[in-house]
C-alpha positions as CSV (number, residue, x, y, z in Angstrom):
1,M,80.1,-23.8,-40.6
2,F,80.1,-23.9,-36.7
3,L,81.4,-22.5,-33.8
4,I,83.2,-24.6,-31.0
5,S,83.3,-23.0,-27.6
6,I,85.3,-24.6,-25.2
7,T,84.5,-23.8,-21.5
8,Y,87.2,-25.7,-19.2
9,T,85.3,-26.8,-15.6
10,A,88.9,-27.7,-14.6
11,A,91.5,-25.7,-12.6
12,L,93.8,-24.7,-14.9
13,D,97.2,-26.5,-13.7
14,V,94.4,-30.0,-13.9
15,L,93.6,-29.1,-17.7
16,D,97.7,-28.9,-18.5
17,G,98.2,-32.4,-17.2
18,Y,96.2,-33.7,-21.0
19,R,97.4,-30.1,-22.7
20,A,99.5,-32.1,-25.3
21,A,96.7,-34.8,-26.1
22,H,94.5,-31.9,-26.7
23,R,96.8,-30.7,-29.1
24,E,97.2,-33.5,-30.9
25,W,93.5,-33.3,-31.4
26,L,93.9,-30.2,-33.4
27,D,96.1,-31.3,-35.2
28,Q,94.5,-34.1,-37.1
29,G,91.0,-32.5,-37.0
30,I,93.3,-29.7,-39.5
31,A,94.9,-32.6,-40.4
32,E,91.5,-34.0,-41.5
33,G,90.0,-30.4,-43.2
34,W,87.5,-29.9,-41.0
35,L,88.9,-27.9,-38.1
36,L,90.0,-24.5,-39.7
37,L,91.3,-22.1,-37.4
38,A,91.5,-23.0,-32.7
39,G,93.1,-21.0,-30.2
40,P,92.5,-19.9,-26.0
41,L,90.4,-17.8,-24.5
42,E,91.6,-14.6,-22.5
43,P,91.2,-14.8,-20.4
44,R,92.0,-18.3,-20.0
45,E,88.4,-19.9,-19.7
46,G,88.5,-21.8,-22.9
47,G,89.0,-21.6,-27.1
48,V,87.7,-20.6,-29.7
49,L,87.6,-23.5,-32.8
50,L,86.4,-22.5,-36.3
51,A,85.2,-25.6,-38.1
52,R,83.5,-27.0,-41.6
53,G,80.7,-30.1,-41.9
54,T,77.7,-31.4,-40.5
55,R,76.2,-30.7,-36.8
56,A,76.2,-34.7,-36.4
57,A,80.1,-35.1,-37.7
58,L,81.3,-32.2,-35.2
59,Q,78.9,-33.6,-32.6
60,E,81.1,-36.3,-32.8
61,K,84.5,-35.2,-33.7
62,A,84.6,-32.7,-30.8
63,A,83.6,-35.2,-28.5
64,G,86.7,-36.7,-28.7
65,D,88.3,-33.7,-27.3
66,P,90.8,-35.4,-25.0
67,F,89.2,-31.9,-23.1
68,F,85.9,-33.4,-22.8
69,I,86.9,-37.1,-23.0
70,N,88.6,-36.9,-19.3
71,N,86.0,-34.1,-17.9
72,V,87.7,-31.2,-17.6
73,A,85.9,-29.0,-20.2
74,T,82.7,-28.8,-21.9
75,F,82.0,-27.6,-25.4
76,E,78.6,-26.1,-27.8
77,L,78.6,-25.7,-31.0
78,I,77.6,-22.5,-32.7
79,E,75.9,-22.6,-36.5
80,F,76.5,-20.4,-38.0
81,V,76.3,-19.7,-42.2
82,P,79.5,-16.9,-43.4
83,V,77.6,-14.8,-46.4
84,K,80.1,-12.0,-46.4
85,A,84.2,-11.4,-46.3
86,A,86.6,-9.2,-46.3
87,P,88.0,-8.9,-49.3
88,G,91.1,-10.7,-49.2
89,V,91.1,-12.6,-46.1
90,T,93.1,-15.3,-45.1
91,L,94.1,-17.5,-42.6
92,E,97.3,-15.5,-42.5
93,S,95.3,-12.0,-42.0
94,L,93.4,-13.3,-39.4
95,L,96.9,-14.5,-37.9
96,A,98.5,-11.3,-37.7
């Protein structure tokens, strides 16, 4: 499993020009099953994605993010191996 850390390198008004395309890319990742969770940091300096797959596959997927393609953000892949979870953890409980 991977945490993909996105860091904005451009002003928010510039990023906002690519936000719709970025969100479509996120929707596609969710539909394809590799992207599990996504959300912005607060304050808005970047975002975090939770993803599954191989490093090589996720490197390729992340490189397709319109934020990265248009040089308004960078990303870092951080691999981790989940070994514990709280009982009853679900997406709904994480978002509550």
